[in-house]
N, C-alpha and C positions, 0 to 999 in steps of 0.2 A: 267123674263123668262115666256114665255107664252106656255101654254098647246096646243099641235097639237090636233085637233078634232078627234073623232073617225070616221071611216068610215067602209063601208062593200063592200066586193065584194063576193057575194054568201055567202059563209062560212068564208070569211075573216072578222076578227075584229082585228085591230092594233091600239094601241095608240102610239104615238110618241111625242117627245119635240124637240123645236127648240128655240134658241135665236132670230130668225128672223121671219118676216111676209112673208115667202117666199114658203108656202105649200099651195097647193089647194087640194081639196078632191073631189072625185066623185066615182061613182060606179066602175069605172075601176082602182081605186087605188090612190096611193100617188104621187103628182107631186111637187118635190123640184125644185124652181125656184130662181136662183141667179143672179141678175143683178148689184150688187155691188154699187147701188146709195147711199147707207146709210153706208155701211161698207163692210168689207171683207166676211162677213157672214161665219164666222168659217172655211173659206177656208185657208190652210197654204201651203207655198211653200218651195220647198228644190231642192237640185241637187245632182246626183249620177254619178258613172261610171267615176272615175277619180283617179288619184294617190295622196296619202297624200303627196307625195314630191313636188306636183305641186305648183307653187306660186300663191296663192289663188287671189292675186290682179290681175294676168293674166287672170284669169278665168272671172273676172268682173260680178259675179253673183249678180242679183238685184231681189228683190221681194216686191212690193208694190201696194197699190190701188192708182190709179192716174186717171186723165182724158185721154181720148182718144186723139190720136194724129190727126191732119189736114191731109188729108180733111174729115176725120170721124167728127161726131158731138163731138166737144170739150167740150161741156157742159155736157156730159155724161162720167161716170166712168167705169173703169174695172180693172182687175188685170193684171199688167205688170210682166212678166217673162223675164229675159234675162241671157245669159252666152256666154263665148267664148269657143267653144269646143276645148279643148287642147288634148284630148283622142281619137279623132276620133269616139266616141260612147258616148257622154254624154247624160244624161237623166234629163230634168227639169220637175218637176211635181208639181201638186197640189193635196191636199187631204182634206177630211172632213169626220167626224164621224157621224154615225148615230145610235141612240139608240131607244129601246121601240119597236122593231120588235118582232116576234115571235121566241122563241129560237129554233135553229137547224132546221129552216124552208128554203126551198129553194124559192128563188125570182127570177123573171126576171126583168132586169134592162135595160133601154134604156136611152141613152145619147144624147142631142141635143146641140151642141156647137156653138156658135157665136164667132170666133176669128179674131182679127185685125192683119192682115199681110201685108207686103209690098214687098214680095218676088215673082218676076214675074215667068211666065211659060216660060220654054226654057231658064232658066238662068243657069249661069256657077258658080263656085267657088272652092276653094281648098277642095280636097277630095270628092266633089260632089256639086250639085246644092243646093243653100241655100234654095230652095223651095221645090223641089221634092226629095231631099236627107234627108229632116227633116220630121219625120212621127208622126203625132197626134194619141195618144192611150187614150183609157178609158178603166175602169173595176171597180170591186169592190171585197172586200176581207174581211173576218172575221178576218184578222191579218192587224195591222196597217202597211201601207206602209213607211218604212224607209231606209236610207242609212246605211250600216255597214261596218266597216273596216276589210278588210280580206287580209293578206299578202301585207299591205302597198298600199290597194286600196279600195276606197268607192264604193262598189257594192250595187245594189238595191236588197232588200230582197224578191220581188215578181216576179214570172215569167211574164215578160212583153214582151217576144219574143226579136229577135235580128232586130233592126231597121225596115225593111219593112215586118218583120213577126209578127203575132199575138203570145201571149203566153197564158198560162193558166188562168192568173189573168188578163191581160189587152189585148183587141183587138184592132187591128190597124182601124182607121177611115179614113184614108187617109193622104195625105202630106199637107203642108202649103203654097202651091203655091197660089197667090191672082187672079188667073184666067185671068190676062191681061199680056201684054208683057212689062209693064212699072213698074218702082219700086215706087209704091204709095200705101198707106194704102186703103186695101178693106175689108169687112167683109166676111170671109169665113164661111160657113155652113157645119159642118159635124154631121153625127149622124150614129147610128146603128139601126135605126128603123126596117129595114127588117131582122135583126139578133139579137135579144135581149140578153143581156148577163147574164148568169144563175150563181147565187151564193148563197151559203148557209150561214146563220148566225151563230155565235158562241152560246154557252149555255146561254150567257147573252142577247141573242136578238140584237147584234150589228153589224153593217158593216162599212167598211171604203169605201168611194168612192175615185176614183184617176183618174186624168187627167194629161197627160203629152206629151212631145215631146222627140222622140228618134232620136238624130242627127248624120248623117255621113258627115255634112257640117263643116269642119274645120275653122270656122270663128264665128263672133258675131252674135247671133240670138236674136232679140227683138221681142216679141209677147204680144199682148193684149186680154185677155179673157173678152169679152163683156157680154156674157151671158152663163151660164151653166143650162140646164134644164135637170132634171133626173126624169124619170118616173118608179116607183117600184110596181110590182104587185106580189102577191103571185102565185107561181106555183101550180095550181091545180091538184090533182092525176086524172089519166084518168080512 
């Protein structure tokens, strides 16, 4: 495990730790860059918003690090997430823990995501379009993002909002349409640069990053996270 170096933003002084060489430092803050070329870089995948009575084989949930599909660069790696939406509102997500931040401190967080998707614009599908009815969301929380069983239903413990709406803990970045009218894999770029996400660490100086898709498409969704870049800056008092 390698120590993350110290950096300063005026009065900011944060020491962080990571098992990966995916962090750059400058006067504007910490930049966590995950390209998955060597490992999953501590990102874990899971699924929520479905009944525990659902045949799990029919959901077809998969999470793994693998090479990107053609016609993308098949020599490069990404994180593949897939599931068959059996509840009309399933949520596939990735999460990663950060530690070593200042306890009980507010930070601004910006996500920049490169996503491999083959769902065309103006597409159609059961319950909605495979592209425009699947919404990419990202956020951060002092609480670990997990699914929990309530009344025979696996719910998501954070406030992610309902499909096309943002929640308190996750903000919508857009849908997963590939930008063309044909079903071929393209790299979709989504971010919240113009509207940074604000979050407060817990009393141990920890945060959980979360990226996921909220689906209204009642079919199989297969997506490849090619890169996830997260910039974290301490919010300075006015």
